[in-house]
C-alpha positions as CSV (number, residue, x, y, z in Angstrom):
1,M,0.0,0.0,0.0
2,A,1.4,3.3,-1.0
3,V,1.9,5.8,1.8
4,G,2.0,8.9,-0.4
5,I,4.5,11.6,-1.0
6,L,4.3,13.0,2.5
7,G,4.9,9.6,4.1
8,T,7.9,9.0,1.9
9,A,9.3,12.4,2.8
10,V,8.7,12.0,6.5
11,S,10.5,8.6,6.4
12,G,13.5,10.3,4.9
13,L,13.5,13.1,7.5
14,Q,13.5,10.6,10.3
15,A,16.2,8.5,8.8
16,F,18.5,11.4,8.0
17,Q,17.9,13.0,11.4
18,R,18.9,9.7,13.0
19,G,22.0,9.6,10.8
20,I,23.0,13.1,12.0
21,S,22.4,12.1,15.6
22,V,24.6,9.0,15.2
23,A,27.4,10.9,13.6
24,G,27.1,13.5,16.4
25,H,27.3,10.7,18.9
26,N,30.5,9.3,17.3
27,I,32.1,12.7,17.3
28,S,31.2,13.3,20.9
29,N,32.9,10.0,21.9
30,A,35.9,10.3,19.6
31,N,38.2,10.4,22.7
32,T,36.2,7.9,24.9
33,D,38.3,4.8,25.7
34,G,36.9,1.6,24.3
35,Y,34.1,3.4,22.3
36,S,33.2,1.7,19.0
37,R,31.9,3.9,16.3
38,Q,28.4,3.3,15.1
39,R,26.9,3.4,11.6
40,V,23.3,3.8,10.5
41,E,22.3,1.2,8.0
42,L,19.4,2.3,5.8
43,G,17.0,0.2,3.7
44,T,14.0,0.8,1.5
45,R,10.6,0.4,3.0
46,P,8.3,-2.2,1.4
47,P,6.8,-0.7,-1.8
48,G,3.1,-0.2,-2.3
49,F,1.2,-1.7,-5.4
50,T,-0.8,0.5,-7.7
51,G,-2.4,-0.2,-11.0
52,A,0.7,1.2,-12.6
53,G,3.0,-1.1,-10.6
54,F,5.0,-0.8,-7.3
55,V,5.7,2.6,-6.0
56,G,8.4,3.1,-3.3
57,N,7.4,4.2,0.2
58,G,10.7,5.8,1.3
59,V,13.5,4.7,3.6
60,Q,13.8,3.0,7.0
61,I,16.5,2.4,9.5
62,D,17.4,-1.3,9.3
63,N,20.1,-1.2,12.1
64,I,22.5,1.0,14.0
65,Q,25.6,-1.1,13.6
66,R,28.5,-1.2,16.0
67,M,31.8,-1.4,14.1
68,F,33.3,-4.2,16.0
69,D,35.6,-7.2,15.2
70,E,35.8,-10.0,17.7
71,F,39.2,-11.2,16.5
72,A,40.8,-7.7,16.9
73,V,39.3,-7.2,20.3
74,T,40.4,-10.6,21.6
75,N,43.9,-10.0,20.2
76,L,44.0,-6.7,22.0
77,R,42.8,-8.2,25.2
78,N,45.4,-11.0,25.1
79,T,48.2,-8.6,24.2
80,T,47.1,-6.2,27.0
81,S,47.4,-9.1,29.5
82,S,50.9,-10.1,28.2
83,S,52.1,-6.5,28.2
84,S,50.9,-5.9,31.7
85,Q,52.6,-9.1,32.9
86,Y,56.0,-8.4,31.5
87,D,55.9,-4.7,32.6
88,T,55.3,-5.9,36.1
89,L,57.8,-8.6,36.0
90,A,60.5,-6.3,34.6
91,L,59.8,-3.8,37.4
92,F,60.1,-6.4,40.2
93,S,63.1,-8.2,38.7
94,G,64.9,-4.9,38.2
95,R,64.5,-4.0,41.8
96,I,65.9,-7.3,43.1
97,S,68.7,-7.3,40.6
98,N,69.8,-3.8,41.5
99,L,69.7,-4.8,45.2
100,L,72.0,-7.7,44.9
101,S,74.4,-6.0,42.5
102,D,74.8,-2.9,44.6
103,E,78.4,-2.7,45.8
104,H,77.4,-1.3,49.2
105,A,74.6,-3.7,49.9
106,G,75.7,-6.8,48.0
107,L,77.9,-9.7,49.3
108,N,80.9,-9.4,47.0
109,G,82.5,-6.5,48.9
110,G,81.7,-8.1,52.2
111,L,83.2,-11.5,51.3
112,E,86.3,-9.9,49.9
113,N,86.8,-7.7,53.0
114,F,86.2,-10.6,55.4
115,F,88.7,-12.9,53.7
116,N,91.3,-10.1,53.4
117,A,91.0,-9.7,57.2
118,V,91.5,-13.4,57.7
119,Q,94.6,-13.2,55.6
120,N,95.8,-10.3,57.8
121,V,95.5,-12.6,60.8
122,A,97.4,-15.3,58.9
123,D,100.1,-12.7,58.2
124,D,100.4,-11.7,61.8
125,P,98.5,-14.1,64.1
126,S,99.5,-12.5,67.3
127,S,98.3,-9.0,66.3
128,M,95.2,-8.0,68.3
129,P,94.3,-5.2,65.8
130,A,94.3,-7.7,63.0
131,R,92.1,-10.1,65.0
132,Q,89.7,-7.3,66.0
133,L,89.4,-6.3,62.3
134,M,88.6,-9.9,61.4
135,L,85.7,-9.9,63.9
136,A,84.5,-6.5,62.7
137,E,84.5,-7.7,59.0
138,S,82.7,-10.8,60.1
139,E,80.0,-8.7,61.7
140,S,79.8,-6.6,58.6
141,L,79.5,-9.6,56.4
142,T,76.8,-11.3,58.5
143,G,75.0,-7.9,58.6
144,R,75.0,-7.8,54.8
145,F,73.4,-11.3,54.7
146,R,70.7,-10.3,57.2
147,N,70.0,-6.9,55.5
148,L,69.6,-8.5,52.1
149,D,67.3,-11.1,53.6
150,A,65.3,-8.4,55.3
151,Q,65.0,-6.5,52.0
152,L,63.7,-9.7,50.3
153,D,61.2,-10.2,53.2
154,S,60.0,-6.6,52.7
155,M,59.3,-7.5,49.0
156,T,57.4,-10.5,50.2
157,G,55.3,-8.2,52.3
158,E,54.7,-5.9,49.3
159,I,53.6,-8.9,47.2
160,N,51.1,-10.1,49.8
161,S,49.7,-6.6,50.0
162,G,49.7,-6.4,46.2
163,L,47.9,-9.7,45.8
164,G,45.1,-8.5,48.1
165,N,44.7,-5.3,46.2
166,I,44.7,-7.1,42.8
167,V,42.1,-9.6,44.0
168,S,39.9,-6.8,45.3
169,E,40.1,-5.0,41.9
170,I,39.3,-8.3,40.0
171,N,36.3,-8.8,42.2
172,G,35.0,-5.3,41.6
173,L,35.4,-5.7,37.9
174,S,33.7,-9.1,37.8
175,N,30.8,-7.7,39.8
176,Q,30.4,-4.9,37.3
177,I,30.6,-7.3,34.3
178,A,27.8,-9.5,35.9
179,D,25.7,-6.4,36.4
180,I,26.2,-5.1,32.9
181,N,25.4,-8.5,31.5
182,K,21.9,-8.2,33.2
183,S,21.5,-4.7,31.8
184,I,22.3,-5.9,28.3
185,V,20.0,-8.8,28.4
186,D,17.1,-6.7,29.8
187,V,17.5,-4.0,27.2
188,S,17.8,-6.5,24.4
189,N,14.6,-8.2,25.5
190,Q,12.8,-4.9,25.6
191,S,13.9,-3.9,22.1
192,N,13.2,-7.1,20.2
193,S,16.8,-8.3,20.6
194,E,18.4,-5.1,19.2
195,R,22.0,-4.7,20.5
196,P,22.6,-1.9,23.0
197,N,25.9,-0.7,21.5
198,D,27.1,1.6,24.2
199,L,26.5,-1.0,26.9
200,L,28.5,-3.6,24.9
201,D,31.4,-1.1,24.7
202,R,31.2,-0.6,28.4
203,R,31.4,-4.3,29.0
204,D,34.3,-4.8,26.6
205,Q,36.1,-2.0,28.4
206,L,35.6,-3.7,31.8
207,I,36.9,-7.0,30.4
208,A,39.9,-5.1,28.9
209,R,40.7,-3.7,32.4
210,L,40.3,-7.1,33.8
211,S,42.8,-8.5,31.3
212,E,45.4,-6.1,32.6
213,L,45.2,-7.9,36.0
214,V,44.9,-11.6,34.8
215,S,44.5,-13.5,31.6
216,V,40.9,-14.0,30.7
217,R,38.8,-15.9,28.2
218,T,35.2,-15.0,27.2
219,I,32.2,-16.9,25.7
220,E,29.1,-15.1,24.7
221,Q,25.7,-16.8,25.5
222,D,22.7,-16.8,23.2
223,N,21.0,-14.1,25.3
224,G,23.9,-11.7,24.9
225,A,25.5,-12.2,28.3
226,V,29.2,-13.0,28.4
227,N,30.8,-15.7,30.6
228,V,34.4,-14.9,31.8
229,F,36.9,-17.5,32.7
230,V,40.4,-17.2,34.3
231,G,43.2,-19.7,34.7
232,T,42.6,-23.1,33.2
233,G,38.8,-22.6,32.9
234,Q,37.7,-21.3,36.4
235,S,34.5,-19.4,35.9
236,L,34.7,-15.8,37.2
237,V,31.5,-14.5,35.7
238,T,28.6,-16.7,34.6
239,G,25.7,-14.7,33.2
240,F,24.5,-12.4,36.0
241,L,26.6,-14.1,38.7
242,S,30.2,-13.5,39.6
243,S,32.5,-15.7,41.7
244,Q,34.8,-13.9,44.1
245,L,38.5,-14.5,44.4
246,S,40.2,-14.3,47.8
247,T,43.6,-14.7,49.4
248,A,44.2,-17.7,51.6
249,P,47.1,-18.8,53.7
250,N,49.3,-21.5,52.3
251,N,48.8,-24.9,53.9
252,F,52.5,-25.0,55.0
253,D,53.2,-21.3,55.7
254,A,50.4,-19.0,56.9
255,S,52.4,-16.0,55.9
256,R,52.5,-17.0,52.3
257,L,49.3,-16.1,50.4
258,E,47.5,-18.2,47.8
259,I,44.7,-17.2,45.5
260,A,41.4,-19.0,45.8
261,I,38.1,-18.8,44.0
262,N,34.9,-19.0,46.0
263,N,32.0,-21.1,44.6
264,G,29.4,-20.9,47.2
265,P,30.8,-22.2,50.5
266,I,33.7,-23.9,48.8
267,A,37.0,-22.1,48.2
268,A,39.4,-23.8,45.8
269,V,43.1,-22.7,45.5
270,I,43.9,-21.8,41.9
271,T,47.3,-20.1,42.3
272,G,49.1,-22.5,40.0
273,N,46.5,-22.1,37.3
274,L,46.6,-18.3,37.0
275,T,48.6,-16.6,34.3
276,G,49.0,-13.2,32.6
277,G,48.5,-9.7,33.8
278,K,49.7,-8.2,37.0
279,L,48.5,-11.1,39.1
280,G,50.3,-13.7,37.0
281,A,53.5,-11.6,37.0
282,T,53.4,-11.2,40.7
283,L,53.0,-14.9,41.4
284,D,55.7,-15.7,38.8
285,F,58.1,-13.3,40.4
286,R,57.5,-14.7,43.8
287,D,57.9,-18.3,42.7
288,Q,60.6,-18.1,40.1
289,M,62.8,-15.2,41.4
290,L,62.1,-14.1,44.9
291,D,62.0,-17.5,46.6
292,P,65.0,-18.9,44.7
293,V,67.1,-15.8,45.4
294,K,66.3,-16.0,49.1
295,N,67.3,-19.7,49.1
296,A,70.4,-18.9,47.1
297,L,71.6,-16.3,49.6
298,G,70.8,-18.7,52.4
299,R,72.8,-21.5,50.7
300,I,75.9,-19.3,50.5
301,A,75.4,-18.3,54.2
302,V,75.0,-22.0,55.2
303,A,78.0,-23.2,53.1
304,L,80.2,-20.3,54.3
305,G,79.3,-20.9,58.0
306,T,79.6,-24.7,57.8
307,E,82.9,-24.7,56.0
308,F,84.4,-22.0,58.2
309,N,83.2,-23.6,61.4
310,R,84.6,-27.0,60.3
311,Q,88.1,-25.5,59.7
312,H,88.0,-23.2,62.7
313,S,87.2,-26.1,65.0
314,L,90.4,-27.8,63.8
315,G,92.6,-24.9,65.1
316,M,93.7,-23.5,68.4
317,D,93.2,-20.0,69.8
318,L,95.8,-17.7,71.6
319,D,95.0,-19.3,74.9
320,G,95.6,-22.9,73.7
321,A,91.9,-23.8,73.5
322,N,90.4,-25.7,70.6
323,G,88.6,-23.5,68.1
324,A,84.8,-23.1,68.7
325,D,82.1,-22.5,66.1
326,F,82.8,-19.1,64.5
327,F,79.4,-18.6,62.8
328,A,75.8,-19.4,64.0
329,I,74.0,-21.4,61.3
330,T,70.2,-21.8,61.1
331,A,68.9,-25.4,60.6
332,P,66.5,-26.1,57.7
333,V,62.9,-25.1,58.3
334,V,60.4,-27.9,58.4
335,A,56.6,-27.2,58.2
336,A,53.8,-29.7,58.4
337,N,50.7,-29.4,56.2
338,V,47.7,-28.2,58.2
339,N,45.7,-31.2,56.9
340,N,48.1,-33.9,58.3
341,A,46.4,-36.6,60.3
342,G,49.4,-38.3,61.7
343,A,51.7,-37.4,64.6
344,A,55.1,-37.6,62.8
345,V,57.7,-35.0,63.8
346,I,60.2,-34.2,61.1
347,T,63.5,-32.5,61.8
348,A,66.2,-31.6,59.2
349,S,69.8,-30.6,59.7
350,F,73.2,-30.4,57.9
351,D,74.8,-32.9,60.3
352,N,76.9,-35.5,58.5
353,A,75.6,-34.3,55.1
354,N,77.6,-33.2,52.1
355,I,77.2,-29.5,52.1
356,D,78.5,-29.2,48.6
357,D,75.3,-30.8,47.4
358,L,73.0,-28.1,48.7
359,T,70.6,-26.7,46.2
360,T,68.3,-23.7,46.2
361,E,65.2,-26.0,46.1
362,N,62.5,-26.5,48.7
363,Y,61.2,-30.0,49.1
364,I,58.0,-31.9,49.9
365,L,58.4,-35.0,52.1
366,A,55.3,-37.2,51.7
367,Y,54.1,-40.4,53.3
368,D,51.8,-42.8,51.3
369,G,51.1,-45.2,54.1
370,V,54.0,-47.4,53.3
371,A,57.1,-45.4,52.4
372,W,58.4,-41.8,52.5
373,S,59.2,-39.9,49.3
374,L,60.9,-36.6,48.6
375,S,60.3,-34.2,45.6
376,H,60.9,-30.6,44.6
377,A,58.2,-28.3,45.8
378,S,58.5,-26.2,42.6
379,D,57.9,-28.9,40.0
380,G,57.2,-32.2,41.8
381,Q,60.4,-33.8,40.5
382,A,61.4,-36.8,42.6
383,V,64.6,-36.6,44.6
384,A,66.5,-39.8,45.6
385,M,67.1,-40.3,49.4
386,S,69.8,-42.5,50.8
387,G,69.8,-44.2,54.2
388,A,67.0,-45.9,56.0
389,G,66.4,-43.3,58.7
390,P,67.9,-40.9,59.0
391,Y,67.6,-40.0,55.3
392,F,70.1,-38.0,53.3
393,A,69.4,-36.0,50.2
394,D,70.9,-32.9,48.5
395,G,73.1,-31.9,51.4
396,I,70.5,-32.3,54.2
397,R,69.8,-34.9,56.8
398,I,66.1,-35.8,57.5
399,D,65.1,-37.4,60.9
400,I,61.6,-38.8,61.4
401,A,60.0,-39.5,64.7
402,G,56.5,-40.6,65.6
403,G,53.8,-42.1,63.4
404,A,52.6,-40.6,60.1
405,A,49.3,-41.2,58.4
406,A,48.9,-41.8,54.7
407,G,48.8,-38.5,52.8
408,D,50.8,-36.6,55.4
409,R,53.1,-34.0,53.8
410,F,55.9,-31.8,55.1
411,L,57.7,-28.8,53.5
412,I,61.4,-28.7,54.0
413,Q,63.2,-25.4,53.3
414,P,66.9,-26.1,53.7
415,T,68.3,-22.6,53.2
416,E,65.3,-20.3,53.3
417,S,66.4,-18.9,56.7
418,G,70.1,-19.2,56.1
419,A,70.9,-15.6,55.4
420,A,68.6,-14.3,58.1
421,G,70.1,-16.6,60.8
422,I,73.8,-16.3,60.2
423,S,75.7,-14.3,62.9
424,T,79.2,-14.2,64.4
425,L,79.4,-16.3,67.6
426,I,82.9,-15.2,68.7
427,S,83.3,-11.8,70.4
428,N,86.7,-12.2,71.9
429,A,89.5,-11.7,69.4
430,R,91.8,-14.1,71.4
431,E,89.3,-17.0,70.6
432,I,90.1,-16.9,66.8
433,A,91.8,-20.3,66.2
434,A,94.6,-19.2,63.9
435,A,97.1,-21.9,65.1
436,A,97.2,-25.5,64.2
437,P,96.6,-28.0,67.1
438,A,99.5,-28.1,69.6
439,A,100.2,-28.9,73.2
440,G,99.9,-25.3,74.3
441,P,99.5,-21.7,73.2
442,A,101.3,-20.7,70.0
443,P,100.9,-17.0,69.3
444,G,103.0,-17.1,66.2
445,D,101.4,-20.1,64.6
446,N,99.3,-19.2,61.5
447,R,98.8,-22.6,60.0
448,N,95.0,-22.8,60.6
449,A,94.6,-19.1,59.7
450,L,96.1,-19.9,56.3
451,L,93.6,-22.7,55.8
452,L,90.8,-20.4,56.8
453,A,91.9,-17.8,54.3
454,D,92.2,-20.5,51.6
455,L,88.4,-21.2,52.0
456,Q,87.9,-18.0,49.9
457,N,89.0,-20.0,46.8
458,S,87.9,-23.5,47.8
459,Q,85.3,-25.1,45.5
460,S,82.7,-25.6,48.1
461,M,79.6,-24.6,46.2
462,E,77.5,-26.0,43.3
463,G,78.6,-29.5,43.9
464,G,82.3,-28.5,44.2
465,T,82.5,-26.4,41.1
466,T,82.8,-22.9,42.5
467,N,83.6,-20.8,45.6
468,F,81.4,-18.5,47.7
469,Q,82.0,-15.4,45.5
470,G,81.6,-17.4,42.4
471,A,78.2,-18.7,43.6
472,Y,77.1,-15.1,44.3
473,A,78.4,-13.9,41.0
474,Q,76.4,-16.6,39.3
475,L,73.3,-15.5,41.2
476,V,73.7,-11.9,40.2
477,G,74.4,-12.8,36.6
478,K,71.3,-15.0,36.5
479,L,69.2,-12.2,37.9
480,G,70.7,-9.8,35.4
481,T,69.8,-12.2,32.5
482,Q,66.3,-12.7,33.8
483,T,65.8,-9.0,34.3
484,R,67.0,-8.2,30.8
485,S,64.8,-10.9,29.3
486,A,61.8,-9.4,31.1
487,Q,62.7,-6.0,29.8
488,I,63.1,-7.2,26.2
489,N,59.8,-9.0,26.5
490,A,58.1,-6.0,27.9
491,E,59.4,-3.8,25.0
492,A,58.3,-6.4,22.5
493,Q,54.8,-6.8,24.0
494,A,54.5,-3.0,24.1
495,A,55.1,-2.9,20.4
496,L,52.6,-5.7,19.8
497,L,50.1,-3.9,22.0
498,S,50.5,-0.8,20.0
499,Q,49.8,-2.7,16.8
500,A,46.8,-4.5,18.3
501,Q,45.4,-1.2,19.5
502,A,45.9,0.4,16.0
503,T,44.1,-2.6,14.4
504,R,41.2,-2.2,16.7
505,D,41.1,1.6,16.1
506,T,41.1,1.1,12.4
507,I,38.0,-0.9,12.7
508,S,36.2,0.6,15.6
509,G,37.8,4.0,16.2
510,V,36.2,7.3,15.2
511,N,37.6,9.1,12.2
512,L,36.6,12.8,12.6
513,D,37.1,13.5,8.8
514,E,34.7,10.6,7.9
515,E,32.2,11.8,10.5
516,A,32.3,15.3,9.1
517,A,31.7,14.0,5.7
518,D,28.7,11.9,7.0
519,L,27.3,15.0,8.7
520,L,27.5,16.9,5.4
521,R,26.0,14.1,3.4
522,F,23.1,13.6,5.9
523,Q,22.5,17.4,6.1
524,Q,22.3,17.7,2.3
525,A,19.9,14.7,2.2
526,Y,17.8,16.2,5.0
527,Q,17.6,19.5,3.2
528,A,16.7,17.8,-0.1
529,I,13.9,15.7,1.5
530,A,12.6,18.9,3.2
531,Q,12.2,20.3,-0.3
532,V,10.0,17.3,-1.2
533,I,7.7,18.2,1.7
534,S,7.7,21.8,0.5
535,V,6.7,20.7,-3.0
536,A,4.1,18.4,-1.6
537,D,2.6,21.2,0.4
538,S,2.6,23.5,-2.6
539,T,0.8,20.8,-4.7
540,F,-1.8,20.2,-2.0
541,Q,-2.4,24.0,-1.7
542,T,-2.9,24.2,-5.5
543,L,-5.3,21.3,-5.4
544,L,-7.3,22.7,-2.5
545,S,-7.5,26.1,-4.3
546,A,-8.9,24.5,-7.4
547,V,-11.5,22.6,-5.4
548,R,-12.7,25.7,-3.6
549,R,-13.6,27.5,-6.9
């Protein structure tokens, strides 16, 4: 059915007015983050049949399309997550690398000064100033160990605080995404399934912010809501509901925080499944850099203290007494799993163990109801144990008392507290055992002092392949390599992020020149269709005048 010339003209006015409105909306949001430009899609209205054939009835708005490409947005989201991850990792690793390589705070200078002082005693074993200097340099060296360990502990505190903040931010974003899912579905139902473009942009922007914190994956439902998953498929947002993340104490160490996801009353730890973003980088730094560095420093402290004590105890001091332990050494830390059902008590020590075999690993000692087994805490790799109780493995001795239940597990950290626990036991310079064993005091005897000085170059680290300073140099060098790698990856990801953003903007970004051209085009069309109404009005007036005669 034909609607007539006025109906045709009115349809054009409405369509071009909407086109001007959409172009103005695009221009207004040209600088709005995450905005996707919109485009009016016009179509002809169904024609009307007359005796002379079909006559057009004007124009209609088929759709207001959101210029959006799923692949480009997903790529931008993934690249954002990777870029945030490497930026955070480079920042953390740079701090710890700078700390250990600092000449004033690092160990290299302290080790060099201490062994130089030992050599001075060897050169003049009866000199009290030389002996006092050796004690002073010993205090300085152990102070450096403890200071570095304290700095690492401070970073651990920062990480715990940071994990809490990140989890809170993730929960806030997931709640907003669930809420906007409901708004999108409600609006779509009210508008015959038309897509609410601005709400979709808002949701995508929230997911983009979420991807800066953790790697995410999304699946859109038939009703327009989006499900959001983290880790290896843990559901963070399902339709209108969001699952909350939380921090939970580690089963072995309450001061170490893990990430859990709460599904109703059940909280499941998913720390090992999370990757990407600030959260993934923070967890990676803690597990792959901070903990190994702390253990590596502790290993140097334990090896130094053990070897020096062994040699010192073989000497004699100025008063003819046998040498006592020079350094205090902290025993390995053993922690039981909070879920253990048995009554076994595990102790670990360095007694009668080969200190050269010490590693920077932590271990899990587990009982299966029949036998005990040992594995790396980091990757679960099995570790062979010798002996039938006590057990020996990787430079430590393990003693077991009491009865264990099947499934009981214990965490053994051989060197975690090594740097924090080392100190100088001797305060009297006369007690330095510089002389070899003899029947009485030997003020001029320097034979044991020479052996103590030789420990500086003894291959007592890394399975007998390097000395104390060499082990520390390897640690600093490894940290430098890891830091540089993180920086290179951060730079590469920044370039990829820029490219991904450019690709998204090419598709969805607002081009002001194009919008200005659209405004002019719609304005001209609006003016032209207004002329049609003017002509129609003139025609009707002429017809009415003719009828009135």
